[in-house]
C-alpha positions in Angstrom: -23.9 -50.1 -4.8 -23.0 -53.8 -5.3 -19.7 -55.4 -5.0 -18.9 -57.7 -8.0 -16.1 -60.3 -8.0 -15.3 -61.2 -11.7 -12.9 -63.9 -12.8 -11.0 -63.8 -16.1 -10.9 -60.1 -16.7 -7.8 -59.8 -18.9 -9.8 -60.3 -22.1 -13.3 -61.0 -23.4 -16.5 -60.8 -21.4 -14.8 -60.4 -18.1 -13.0 -57.2 -19.3 -16.2 -55.7 -20.8 -18.3 -56.6 -17.7 -15.7 -55.2 -15.2 -15.6 -51.9 -17.1 -19.4 -51.7 -17.3 -19.8 -52.4 -13.6 -17.4 -49.6 -12.7 -18.9 -47.2 -15.2 -22.3 -47.6 -13.5 -20.8 -46.8 -10.0 -20.6 -50.3 -8.5 -17.5 -51.8 -6.9 -15.5 -54.5 -8.7 -12.9 -57.0 -7.7 -11.2 -57.4 -11.1 -9.1 -60.6 -11.4 -6.6 -62.1 -13.8 -3.6 -64.4 -13.6 -1.5 -61.3 -14.4 -2.8 -58.2 -12.7 -0.8 -56.0 -15.0 -3.2 -56.9 -17.8 -6.1 -55.4 -15.8 -4.4 -52.3 -14.4 -6.1 -50.1 -17.0 -9.6 -51.3 -15.9 -9.1 -50.3 -12.3 -7.3 -47.0 -13.0 -9.2 -44.0 -11.7 -11.4 -46.1 -9.6 -9.2 -46.5 -6.5 -12.1 -46.3 -4.0 -14.3 -48.9 -5.9 -11.9 -51.2 -7.7 -9.5 -53.8 -6.6 -7.1 -55.7 -9.0 -6.2 -59.2 -7.7 -4.0 -61.9 -9.1 -6.1 -65.1 -9.6 -5.5 -68.4 -11.2 -8.7 -70.3 -10.6 -6.8 -73.6 -10.6 -4.7 -72.5 -7.6 -6.9 -73.2 -4.4 -4.6 -71.0 -2.2 -4.9 -68.1 -4.6 -8.6 -68.5 -4.8 -9.0 -68.2 -1.1 -6.6 -65.3 -0.9 -8.4 -63.4 -3.6 -11.8 -63.9 -2.0 -10.4 -62.8 1.4 -8.9 -59.7 -0.1 -12.3 -58.8 -1.6 -14.2 -59.4 1.6 -11.6 -57.5 3.7 -11.7 -54.5 1.3 -15.4 -54.2 0.6 -17.0 -56.2 3.4 -18.5 -58.8 1.2 -19.3 -60.0 -2.3 -22.7 -59.4 -3.7 -22.3 -60.8 -7.2 -19.8 -63.5 -8.2 -19.2 -63.8 -11.9 -17.4 -67.1 -12.9 -16.2 -66.0 -16.3 -12.7 -67.5 -16.6 -12.5 -70.3 -19.1 -10.8 -71.6 -22.2 -11.7 -73.5 -25.4 -10.1 -76.4 -27.2 -10.7 -77.5 -30.8 -10.4 -81.2 -31.7 -12.5 -84.2 -32.5 -13.2 -86.3 -29.4 -10.9 -89.1 -30.5 -8.0 -86.9 -31.6 -8.1 -84.6 -28.5 -4.9 -84.2 -26.5 -5.4 -85.5 -22.9 -3.2 -82.9 -21.2 -5.0 -80.0 -23.0 -8.4 -81.5 -22.2 -7.6 -82.0 -18.5 -6.3 -78.4 -18.3 -9.6 -77.1 -19.8 -11.7 -79.1 -17.2 -9.5 -77.7 -14.4 -10.2 -74.2 -15.5 -13.8 -74.4 -16.8 -15.3 -76.7 -14.2 -13.1 -77.3 -11.1 -11.9 -73.7 -11.0 -15.4 -72.4 -11.2 -16.5 -74.8 -8.5 -13.6 -73.8 -6.2 -14.3 -70.0 -6.5 -17.9 -70.6 -5.9 -17.2 -72.6 -2.7 -14.9 -69.9 -1.5 -17.6 -67.2 -2.0 -20.7 -69.0 -0.7 -19.9 -68.9 3.1 -20.0 -65.1 3.1 -23.2 -65.1 1.0 -24.8 -67.6 3.3 -23.9 -65.5 6.4 -25.6 -62.4 4.8 -28.4 -64.5 3.3 -28.1 -62.7 0.0 -26.0 -62.8 -3.2 -26.0 -63.7 -6.9 -23.7 -66.3 -8.6 -23.4 -65.8 -12.4 -21.8 -68.8 -14.1 -20.6 -68.5 -17.7 -21.8 -71.4 -19.8 -22.3 -71.2 -23.5 -24.8 -72.2 -26.2 -22.4 -75.1 -26.3 -23.7 -76.0 -22.9 -27.1 -76.7 -24.4 -26.2 -78.1 -27.8 -23.0 -79.8 -28.8 -21.1 -79.3 -32.0 -18.2 -81.2 -33.8 -14.7 -80.1 -32.9 -15.6 -78.9 -29.4 -16.9 -82.1 -27.7 -14.8 -81.7 -24.6 -15.5 -78.0 -24.4 -19.2 -78.8 -24.7 -18.7 -81.4 -21.9 -17.3 -78.7 -19.6 -20.2 -76.4 -20.3 -22.7 -79.2 -19.8 -21.1 -79.8 -16.4 -21.5 -76.1 -15.6 -25.1 -76.3 -16.6 -25.9 -79.2 -14.3 -23.8 -77.8 -11.4 -25.6 -74.5 -11.6 -29.0 -75.9 -11.9 -28.5 -77.9 -8.7 -26.9 -74.9 -7.0 -29.9 -72.6 -7.5 -32.2 -75.2 -6.0 -29.9 -75.5 -3.0 -29.3 -71.8 -2.4 -32.5 -70.0 -3.4 -34.1 -70.9 0.0 -31.1 -69.1 1.6 -31.6 -65.9 -0.4 -28.8 -66.6 -2.9 -29.6 -66.8 -6.6 -27.7 -68.4 -9.4 -27.8 -67.7 -13.2 -26.3 -69.3 -16.3 -25.0 -67.1 -19.1 -25.2 -68.8 -22.5 -23.6 -66.7 -25.2 -23.4 -67.6 -28.9 -20.5 -66.3 -31.0 -19.1 -63.0 -29.7 -16.0 -60.9 -30.6 -14.1 -62.0 -27.5 -11.2 -63.8 -29.1 -12.6 -67.1 -27.9 -11.8 -68.6 -31.3 -8.4 -66.8 -31.5 -5.5 -67.1 -29.1 -7.8 -68.2 -26.2 -8.4 -71.6 -27.7 -5.9 -74.4 -28.3 -6.4 -77.1 -30.9 -5.2 -80.5 -31.8 -1.8 -80.6 -33.5 -1.4 -81.7 -37.1 0.3 -84.9 -36.0 -2.8 -85.7 -33.9 -5.4 -85.0 -36.6 -7.4 -88.0 -38.0 -8.3 -87.7 -41.6 -11.7 -89.3 -41.2 -12.8 -86.3 -39.1 -11.7 -83.7 -41.6 -15.2 -83.2 -43.0 -16.8 -82.8 -39.5 -14.5 -81.7 -36.7 -11.8 -80.4 -39.1 -14.3 -78.3 -41.1 -15.9 -76.9 -38.0 -12.5 -76.0 -36.5 -11.5 -74.1 -39.6 -14.9 -72.3 -39.6 -14.3 -71.2 -36.0 -10.9 -69.9 -36.8 -11.8 -68.1 -40.0 -14.8 -66.4 -38.3 -12.7 -65.0 -35.4 -13.2 -61.2 -35.2 -16.3 -61.3 -37.4 -18.8 -62.8 -34.9 -22.2 -61.0 -34.7 -22.2 -60.7 -30.9 -21.1 -57.4 -29.3 -19.5 -58.1 -25.9 -20.2 -54.5 -24.7 -23.9 -55.0 -25.2 -23.7 -58.5 -23.6 -22.2 -56.9 -20.5 -25.2 -54.5 -20.3 -27.6 -57.5 -20.8 -25.9 -59.3 -17.9 -26.2 -56.3 -15.6 -29.9 -55.9 -16.6 -30.5 -59.5 -15.7 -28.7 -59.3 -12.3 -30.6 -56.2 -11.4 -34.0 -57.7 -12.3 -36.6 -58.2 -9.6 -36.8 -61.8 -10.8 -33.5 -62.7 -12.6 -33.7 -65.6 -15.1 -32.0 -68.9 -14.4 -30.6 -68.9 -17.9 -29.8 -65.9 -20.0 -29.2 -66.5 -23.7 -27.0 -63.9 -25.4 -27.3 -63.2 -29.1 -29.8 -64.1 -31.7 -27.8 -67.2 -32.8 -27.8 -68.5 -29.2 -31.6 -67.9 -28.9 -32.5 -69.5 -32.2 -30.1 -72.5 -31.7 -31.4 -73.2 -28.2 -35.0 -73.2 -29.4 -34.2 -75.5 -32.4 -32.5 -77.9 -30.0 -35.5 -78.0 -27.7 -37.8 -78.7 -30.7 -35.5 -81.5 -32.0 -35.5 -83.1 -28.5 -39.2 -82.9 -28.1 -39.7 -84.5 -31.6 -37.4 -87.4 -30.8 -38.8 -87.9 -27.3 -42.3 -88.1 -28.7 -41.3 -90.6 -31.4 -39.9 -93.0 -28.8 -42.5 -92.3 -26.1 -44.0 -95.8 -26.0 -40.6 -97.5 -25.8 -39.6 -95.1 -23.0 -42.8 -95.6 -21.0 -42.6 -99.3 -21.6 -39.5 -99.6 -19.4 -41.7 -99.2 -16.2 -43.1 -102.1 -14.3 -46.6 -102.9 -15.6 -49.4 -101.0 -13.7 -52.2 -103.0 -12.2 
């Protein structure tokens, strides 16, 4: 029986994963900014579930939530940093306050929760940290440049983390979903106001923003199946460092790798020519 600590459980992946974890008999610390929104998840699981208020941008609340988890269950085996938001706008037309808020949640909040959980994992020399990235952490798209940037940051942070913690018995894994029916493109994402829109970007960022919104609720990804895939990866004898979720994510990631290889090869001589000449 593992103890999972999951952020952002009021909607989306966090809600589905918390339910799946409890259904299989594990323990779960289920968190959200408003605990009333997760009361239905923990209902009937009084001995294995704990609902905790958590705003990942509040350092005091982060530490309080982690302490409550450790005091109740003795330790955290799996941390899932799921809490996050989106924002739709061209890079130039993005609202600074909204962008900074997204960075605080998607990057600094994730980092702060991880720092709070790691001491306990290091003492026990075991644990798993699961960080939600996105296919947008591997390839960027118009209209979500700053969202992509937060996920690229999560990718780099997590890749360094697993190199630092694996010798201590602690693994780290990136979750990279494509488009899923989690309301990511609905109320969970803000966008630039009409007064901030720049007409020159209407065919690129504007069109992509409209496509995201119109496709909300029709995405091919099933979040319940995604939750089971995450559990399978966590339970694996050798968990992956990166878990792509959905066919679109898989195909998009491979196409991106192919495009990078092709461009790198085309410029190989120029790249290698930047070294000092070899004797």
